[in-house]
C-alpha positions in Angstrom: 108.4 0.7 -143.4 105.6 3.7 -142.3 103.6 4.7 -144.5 101.0 8.2 -144.4 97.3 7.0 -145.3 97.4 10.4 -147.2 93.6 10.1 -148.5 92.4 8.4 -145.3 89.9 5.0 -145.7 87.0 4.8 -144.4 84.1 1.9 -145.0 81.9 0.0 -143.5 84.8 -1.9 -141.6 87.7 0.2 -141.5 88.4 3.8 -140.6 91.8 5.5 -140.5 92.4 9.4 -140.5 95.0 10.7 -143.2 97.5 11.9 -140.8 97.8 8.4 -139.4 101.4 6.9 -140.3 100.9 3.1 -140.3 103.5 0.4 -141.1 102.8 -2.0 -143.9 103.3 -4.8 -141.9 101.0 -3.6 -139.6 97.5 -5.9 -139.2 94.7 -3.8 -138.7 91.3 -6.1 -138.4 87.6 -5.0 -139.7 85.8 -2.5 -138.1 88.9 -0.6 -136.4 89.0 3.2 -136.1 92.4 4.9 -136.9 92.7 8.7 -135.4 94.5 11.5 -136.4 98.3 11.5 -135.6 98.7 8.0 -134.9 102.0 5.8 -135.2 101.6 2.0 -135.5 105.0 -0.1 -136.6 105.3 -3.3 -138.3 104.7 -5.6 -135.7 101.3 -4.4 -134.4 98.2 -6.0 -134.9 95.1 -4.8 -133.9 91.7 -7.1 -133.7 88.4 -6.6 -134.4 86.4 -3.2 -133.7 89.2 -1.4 -131.7 89.2 2.4 -131.5 92.8 4.5 -131.3 92.2 7.5 -130.6 94.2 10.5 -131.8 98.2 11.1 -131.3 98.5 7.1 -129.8 102.2 5.2 -130.8 102.3 1.2 -130.2 105.3 -0.2 -131.9 107.2 -3.3 -131.0 105.6 -6.7 -131.5 102.2 -6.2 -129.5 98.6 -7.6 -129.7 95.8 -5.2 -129.3 92.6 -7.0 -128.8 88.8 -6.9 -129.8 86.7 -4.2 -128.8 89.5 -1.9 -126.8 89.4 1.5 -126.3 92.5 3.4 -126.9 91.6 6.9 -125.6 94.3 9.3 -126.8 98.4 10.0 -126.7 98.7 6.6 -124.8 101.9 4.8 -125.5 101.9 1.2 -126.2 105.2 -1.3 -126.8 108.1 1.5 -126.4 111.4 0.2 -125.2 111.6 -0.8 -121.9 113.2 2.0 -119.4 115.6 -0.5 -118.1 119.7 -0.5 -119.3 119.7 -4.0 -119.6 117.6 -3.9 -122.8 119.6 -4.6 -125.8 117.0 -4.2 -128.7 115.3 -7.2 -128.7 111.9 -7.5 -130.9 109.8 -8.1 -127.1 106.6 -7.0 -127.4 102.6 -6.5 -125.4 99.7 -8.4 -125.1 96.2 -6.0 -124.7 93.4 -8.3 -123.6 89.6 -7.9 -125.7 87.5 -5.2 -124.4 90.1 -3.2 -122.1 90.0 0.6 -122.4 93.7 2.3 -121.8 92.7 6.4 -121.1 95.3 9.4 -122.1 98.6 9.4 -121.6 99.0 5.8 -120.4 102.5 4.3 -121.3 103.0 0.3 -121.2 106.8 -0.6 -122.0 107.4 -3.6 -124.3 109.6 -6.7 -122.2 113.4 -6.8 -121.5 114.9 -9.9 -123.4 112.0 -11.6 -124.3 108.2 -12.5 -123.8 105.4 -10.1 -123.6 104.2 -7.2 -121.0 100.4 -8.5 -121.0 97.4 -7.1 -120.2 94.6 -9.0 -119.7 91.1 -8.3 -120.7 88.5 -5.8 -119.3 91.0 -4.0 -117.5 90.8 -0.2 -117.1 93.3 1.9 -117.0 93.3 5.6 -116.4 95.1 8.8 -117.5 98.8 8.7 -116.7 99.0 5.3 -115.5 102.8 3.5 -116.3 103.0 -0.2 -116.6 106.6 -1.4 -116.8 108.3 -3.9 -119.0 107.3 -8.1 -117.9 104.4 -7.1 -115.6 101.5 -8.7 -115.9 98.1 -7.8 -115.2 95.2 -10.3 -114.9 91.6 -9.7 -116.1 88.9 -6.9 -115.0 92.1 -4.7 -113.5 91.5 -0.8 -112.7 94.4 1.2 -112.0 93.8 5.2 -111.6 95.4 7.7 -112.4 99.2 7.9 -112.1 99.8 4.8 -110.6 102.9 3.3 -111.8 103.9 -1.0 -111.6 107.6 -1.2 -112.3 109.1 -4.1 -114.2 108.1 -7.8 -113.8 105.1 -6.6 -111.2 102.2 -9.1 -111.2 98.9 -8.3 -110.7 95.9 -10.8 -110.5 92.1 -10.6 -111.5 90.0 -8.0 -110.4 92.8 -5.7 -108.5 91.5 -2.4 -107.6 94.2 0.2 -107.7 94.0 3.5 -106.7 95.5 6.9 -107.8 99.2 7.4 -107.5 100.0 4.1 -106.2 103.5 3.1 -106.9 104.3 -0.6 -106.8 108.0 -2.1 -106.3 109.4 -4.4 -108.9 108.8 -8.1 -109.2 105.8 -7.4 -106.4 102.5 -9.5 -106.9 99.6 -8.3 -106.1 96.8 -11.1 -104.9 93.1 -11.6 -107.2 90.5 -9.1 -105.4 93.1 -7.2 -103.5 92.1 -2.8 -102.6 94.8 -0.8 -102.7 94.2 2.5 -101.3 95.6 6.2 -102.7 99.1 7.1 -102.5 99.9 3.5 -101.5 103.1 2.4 -102.0 105.1 -1.2 -101.4 108.0 -3.1 -102.0 106.3 -6.4 -100.5 103.6 -8.7 -102.1 100.0 -7.7 -101.1 97.5 -10.5 -100.4 94.5 -11.4 -101.9 91.2 -10.0 -100.7 92.3 -8.0 -98.4 92.9 -3.8 -98.7 96.2 -2.0 -98.3 96.9 1.5 -97.7 99.7 3.9 -96.7 103.2 4.3 -97.2 104.9 1.6 -96.5 101.6 -0.4 -97.3 99.6 -1.7 -94.4 96.8 -4.3 -94.5 93.6 -2.4 -93.0 91.3 -5.5 -93.3 89.2 -7.7 -95.8 88.1 -6.0 -99.1 84.3 -6.8 -98.1 82.8 -3.8 -100.8 85.1 -5.3 -103.6 84.0 -9.5 -102.9 80.4 -8.4 -102.6 80.3 -6.8 -106.2 82.2 -10.1 -107.7 79.4 -11.9 -106.5 81.6 -14.0 -103.9 79.0 -15.8 -101.5 78.8 -14.8 -97.6 80.0 -17.7 -96.4 83.4 -17.8 -98.5 83.4 -14.1 -97.3 83.0 -14.8 -93.1 86.0 -17.3 -94.0 88.3 -14.9 -95.3 87.0 -12.8 -92.4 88.5 -14.9 -90.4 91.4 -15.9 -91.9 92.2 -12.1 -92.2 91.9 -12.2 -88.0 94.1 -15.5 -88.0 96.8 -13.5 -89.9 97.2 -10.0 -88.6 95.2 -9.8 -84.9 95.4 -13.1 -83.2 99.4 -12.7 -82.4 100.2 -16.1 -84.1 103.1 -16.1 -86.3 102.2 -16.5 -90.2 103.4 -20.1 -90.3 101.4 -20.7 -87.5 98.1 -18.9 -88.7 98.1 -20.5 -92.3 98.1 -24.0 -90.2 95.2 -22.9 -88.3 93.9 -21.9 -91.5 94.2 -25.0 -93.4 92.9 -27.2 -90.3 90.2 -24.7 -89.0 88.0 -23.1 -91.7 86.5 -24.2 -94.6 88.3 -24.8 -97.5 86.8 -23.1 -100.1 89.3 -22.0 -103.0 89.7 -18.6 -102.1 90.8 -19.8 -98.7 93.2 -21.9 -100.2 94.6 -19.2 -102.9 95.0 -17.0 -100.2 97.1 -19.5 -98.1 99.1 -20.5 -101.5 99.7 -16.5 -102.1 101.7 -16.8 -98.3 103.5 -19.9 -99.0 105.2 -18.8 -102.5 105.7 -15.4 -102.0 109.3 -14.9 -102.5 109.9 -11.2 -101.1 107.5 -11.3 -98.4 103.8 -10.4 -97.6 102.6 -6.4 -96.4 102.0 -6.8 -92.4 99.0 -5.2 -90.7 98.1 -1.6 -89.5 99.3 -1.5 -85.8 97.1 1.3 -85.5 94.0 -0.5 -86.9 92.4 -2.8 -83.9 90.4 -4.4 -85.8 86.8 -2.9 -84.8 85.9 -2.3 -88.3 86.2 -5.8 -89.2 83.4 -7.1 -87.1 81.2 -5.3 -88.9 78.6 -7.1 -91.6 80.2 -9.0 -94.2 
């Protein structure tokens, strides 16, 4: 059952605009600010000090973490765009300190479970996250990018504007995806992808430096990139050479494991890039 907060509620712990429509069964923690014309359904839980801007709709079995900011007119937990969906009570989980800008859509899961957004993410306006997708922590999605159902995005990924990712794809940790990129294959961690279809253009050196990855690790990742994409070796032989010839930092192990566990296949290199831009300082 939904009720209108007709008089509004303003005190030291909670602010609800009088035009907001909130289910009596929704759980709203202290410090939450709910703006005009919001609609919040019965299965929703909003944790401490989260801001819900005007015209936001939240449905399903949805949990919004503490200190999040849903700026305006975003839709969270609405039914998935999947013809197999039969009305199951699924939901969305959003980690703390995440910012969701205007007109973002995040659909709840199909069949069972949750669509998951990690903590400290930043989703820019008009981004879409499909059912059953799973985003890690510190993910940035720029305007109008689309993740199809069951996509997995690992920590510290940056997805530029107008990108499209096919369902069931994976994007590896600290990858950088250039604007208007489209992919039907997995994008490996620590590298840059660009184009349609996506091609690997080099190591995400700027992102790795900003994250605080040590220089010796970045150097080994550069060597690994060259072995996989520029050496002429097939992927299996390149991975074997990486495992036996490079220092086995955690990042190197993750890179190799990503290739070995890919179910869709991993994006190839840009044949027009001769690799000369990958010899500069890392």
